[in-house]
N, C-alpha and C positions, 0 to 999 in steps of 0.2 A: 296654217303656219307657213310663212314664206320659206322657199327652198333653202335660202342661205341660213336662216335661223335653224332649220332642221339639221343642216350640216354641222352647225356649231353645237347643237344639243347632242348630236351623235358623237362628236369629238369628246364632249364632256363625259358622256356615259361610258364610252369605250375606255378612256384613260381611267375613269373611276373603277371599272371592272379590272383592268390590268393591275392597278396598284392595290386594290382590295385583295386580289389574288396574291400579290407579292408580300403583302403584310402577313398573310396566313401561311404562305408556303414554307418558310424556314421551320416554323413550329410543327407543321404537318410532317416535314422530313425528319425532324428530331423525334417525333412520336414513333417513327418507323426505324429509328436507330442511326440517323445520320450523324457523322462526326464533322470536324472542322473542314476536312478536305471535301467531303460531299457537299457541305453547305456552300463552299467556295465555288463549286462546279455549277451550282444552280443558275446564277445569272449568266455565266458563260454559255451554257447550253441555250438559254433563251436568246442571247445576243447573236450567237452564230446562226441560229435558225432565222432570226429576224433579218440579219444582213443578207442571208442567202436568197430571200424572197422580196425584200423591199425594192431593189433595183428592177428585178423581173416584173413585179407588180406594176411599177411605174411605167416600164416600157410597154407592157401589155395594155395598160389603160390608154395609151396613145393610139391604139388600134382597135380595141374592143370597148364596149360600154363600161365606163369607169365604175359606176355604182353597182353593177352586177358583180364585178370582181370584189368590191368592198363587202357586199352581202355574203359572198362565198367565204371571204376571209373571216368575217365576224362569226359566221356559223361554225367554222372550224375552231375558232377561239372558244366558243361556248362549249363545244364537245370536249375540248381539252380541259376546261375547268371541271366539267362533269367527271371526266376520267380521273383527274387528279384527286377529286374529293373521295373517290371510291378505290383509289390505289391500295392494293393489299400489302405492298412491300416497297422498300426504297427503290429497288430496281425499276419498278413500274413508274415511280415518280420521275426518274431520270429519263426513261424512254418516252414518257408522255409529255413532259414539259416543253420540248421543242414545238409541239402543236400550237402553243400560244404564240411563239415567235413567227412561225410559218403563217398563221392566220392573220396576224397584224401586219406582216409584210405585204399582204395583198389588200390591206385596208387603208393604211395611212397615206401612201403615195397617191392612189386613185382619188381619195377624198380631198386631199390638198389640191390636186389638179382640178377637181370638180368645183372647188370654191372659186378658183380663178376663172373657170368657164362662165360663172354666173355674175361676175363683177363688171359694172359699167366702167368705161374708160376713166382713168384718174382716181378710182376708188379702191385700188388694190391694197394700199397701206391700211386703210380702215378695216377692210375685210380680213386681212392677215392678223391685225390686232384682235378682232373679235374671235377668230379661230384660236389664236394662241392663248388668250385669256380663258377660253372655254376648256381646252385640254389641261391647262395649268390648274384651274379650279377642280377639274375632275381628278387629277393626280392627288391633290391635297385631300379632297374628300374621300377618295379611296383609301388612302393611308390611314386616315382617322377612323373611318367606319370599319375598315379591316382590322385594325388593332382592337377596337371595342368588341367586334363579333368574335375574334379569335380568343379573347380573354373571357368573355361572358358565356359563349357557347362552346365551340370546339373548332380547331383548325379545319377539320374536314367539312364542317357545316359552313364555315366562312368561305371555303373554296367553292362549295356548291352555290352559295349566294352570289359569289363573284361573277358567275357567268350571266346572271339575269339582266344587269344593266346593259351589257353588250347585246343580249337577245332583243331588248327593246329597240336597239339601233336598227335591226332588220325592218321593223315597222316604220321607223322614223325617216330613214333615208329616202329622199325624193326620187322621182323618176329621172333617168338620164336625159340631158338635153341633146338634141341632134348635134353632132360634131360641127356641122356647117353653121349652126346657129350660135355656136360659142364664139363670142367676140374677144379680141385681145383685151387684157385687163388694163391697158393704158398704152402710152407710147412705148413700143417695144422694138428694140431695146430702149431703155430709159434715155431721154434726150441727151443727157450729159455723157452717156457711154454708148458707143456704137461699134459694131464689128468686133475686132480683136479686143478692144478695150472692155467690152461687155463680157467676153469670155474670160478674160483675165480676172475681172472683178468677181465673177461668179465662182471661180476656183478659189480665190482668196477668201470669199465668204464661206465656202464649204470648209476650208482649212481652219478658219477662225472658229467656226461653230464646233468642229471636231475637237479642237484644243479646249474650248470653253467647257464642253460637256465632259471631257476627260478630267478637267480640274474638279468639276462637280462630283464626279465619281470618286476621284482621289480623296476629296473631303469626306465623302460618305463611307469609304472603306477604311481609310487610314487615320482619320481624326480620332475615332474612339480610343485607340490604344495610346495615342499621344496625350489625350485629355486625361485618361486614367493615370498615366505616369506623372502628370502635373497636378494630381489631386482632385480632378473633376470626375464627373460620372455621366450616366445615361440621361439624366434630366437636362444637364447643360448641353449635351449633344443634341437632344431633341429641340431645345430652344434655338440652337444655332441653325439646324436644318430648317426649322420653321421660319426663321428670319430670312434665309436664302430663298425659300419658296415664296414668301410674301413679297420680297423685293423683286423677284423675277416677274411675278404677276403684275405688280404695279408698273414695272418697266414696260411690259407689253402694252398696258393701257396708255402709258405716256407717249408711246410711239405711234399713236393712231394716225397721225397725219404726216409721219416722217418718211421721206424717201431716202434710203441710206446710201452713203458713199464711203470713200476711204476713211473719212473721219470717224465713221461709226465703227469700222474695224479697229482702228487705233484706240478709240475710246473703250472698246471691249477689252483689249489687251491691257490698257492702263488700269481699268477697274479690277481685272484679274490679278495684276501685280499688287495693287493696293490691298486686296483681300488676303493673298497668301502671306505677304510680308507682315501685314497687321496681325494675322492669326498667329504667326510664328513668334512674334514678340509681345503679344497681348499678355498682361499679367493676371487678368481675372475675367469673370463672366461678362461684365459690362463691355469691356474692350473687345472681347471675342465676338460678341453680338454685333458691335459696331463694325468689326472687320468682316462679318458675314454679309453685311449690306452690299458692298461693292461686288461680291461674288454673284449675288442674285442679279445685280445690274449687268454684270458681264454676260451671264447666261441669257438674259432677256434681249440684250442688244445683239449678241451673236446669233441667236436663233432667228430673231425677226429679220436680220439682214440676210441670212442664208436662205430662208424660205421665200422672202420677197424676191431676191435675185433669181431664185429657181423658177418662180411663177411669172415673173415680169417678161413674158415672151409670147409670141403668137403661136408657137408650135413646140412640141417636145416638152410640154410642162410635166407630164407624168414621168418621163425619163429623168428630168432634172430633179423633181421632187424625190424620186427613188434614190438618186445619188446623194441628195441632201440627207436622207434618212440613213442610208448605208454608211456614209462617212461619219455621221453622228455616232452610230453604234460602234464603229471602229475606234473612234477616239475615246468613247466611254469605257470600252473594255481594255484597250491597249495601254493607256497612260497609267491607270492604277496598277496594272500588271508590272509595268516597268518600274513604277515607284516601289512596289513590293520587293522587286529584285534588288533595287538600289538600297533599300533598308536592310535586306538580308546580307548584302555584301559589305556594307559599311557598319552595320550595327546601330545606326542612328535613326531614331523615329522621325526625325525631321527630313530625312532624305527624300521621301516622296514629294514633299512640298518644295524643297529646293530644286528638285528635278522639274517641277511645274514652273518655277520661276525661270529656269533656263529655257524651257520650251516656249514660254511667253516671249522672252527676249528674242528668240529665233523668229517667232511669228512676226514680231514688230519689224525686225530687220528685213524679212522677206517682203512684207507688205510695203514698206517704204521703198524698197529697191525696185519692185516690179509694177506697182500700181500707179496710175496717173494721180496727180495731186488733187483732183476734184472729187 
């Protein structure tokens, strides 16, 4: 199997493992007596651990063999799943869970940089598309399979099974290429952006991606309560999340030959605005599903732009990929938290989404003010 295809398959398997674990984890924690506060802490523990190592893993991968680091990371992830499946008490769950984030922090940034090491000049967009579609499909597959295993077997069994797709990654990852043999993925920086312009665009892409995934997390965390208040339920919420996931994956595929610029950033913000406003004013299921489509498009454009800008360089790809992942995690965890605080202060279930609208408008203003018009 070609090395690039093996990296794509590794991305699929690893995200399948992660989301299979997260499908089972809340139920495992509840079996051990977790309440609402403890359940709310679970994703925060993972995110803090992941952010603490994603940038470090990226920096190290610019100096050490990238895929050796990735193998060490995925091995730690497997051991974490094994420990979670055998945890005797809730305290053990809380102590062990960060191992998943620590492990994947050393996996994703090096693997993303390794993809760009193997891409011929001018082919980075297509390679990024393949990589993004792979992990996106893995995420969806993990959630579906995890839900089935958790219901049909037991949460502890599902957590044990969750580690094995990642374990296969150890065998699938190809050998590292000598760093001197790694060619730039294309004209670096992109012909339309040079010097300071490229640095500005990269930081704007990171900001846009952090905001977009913060919106996605806001929908995931705060939409259920708003839907229940409006007479909907879990099935409708599942349909909405499935629509977001499908639209994101299709957006990745559509961007196979796209080299992003400022218009991509503004397009992501516009899609996010359409999604939030549409969701807030939607009168029923059909209109809410339609509103979910632009949110998936927003996530797809923002992620593809951020990772492309991070890898479209002749050096420092690991460091840039690490910052891309770290800031994504920061946005995913901070915006829902701020939205929850806004809802608590105002008593309005719509407050997290209105906050998201405000953040999107600020993002548009900053992008238009500091980014070149190409």
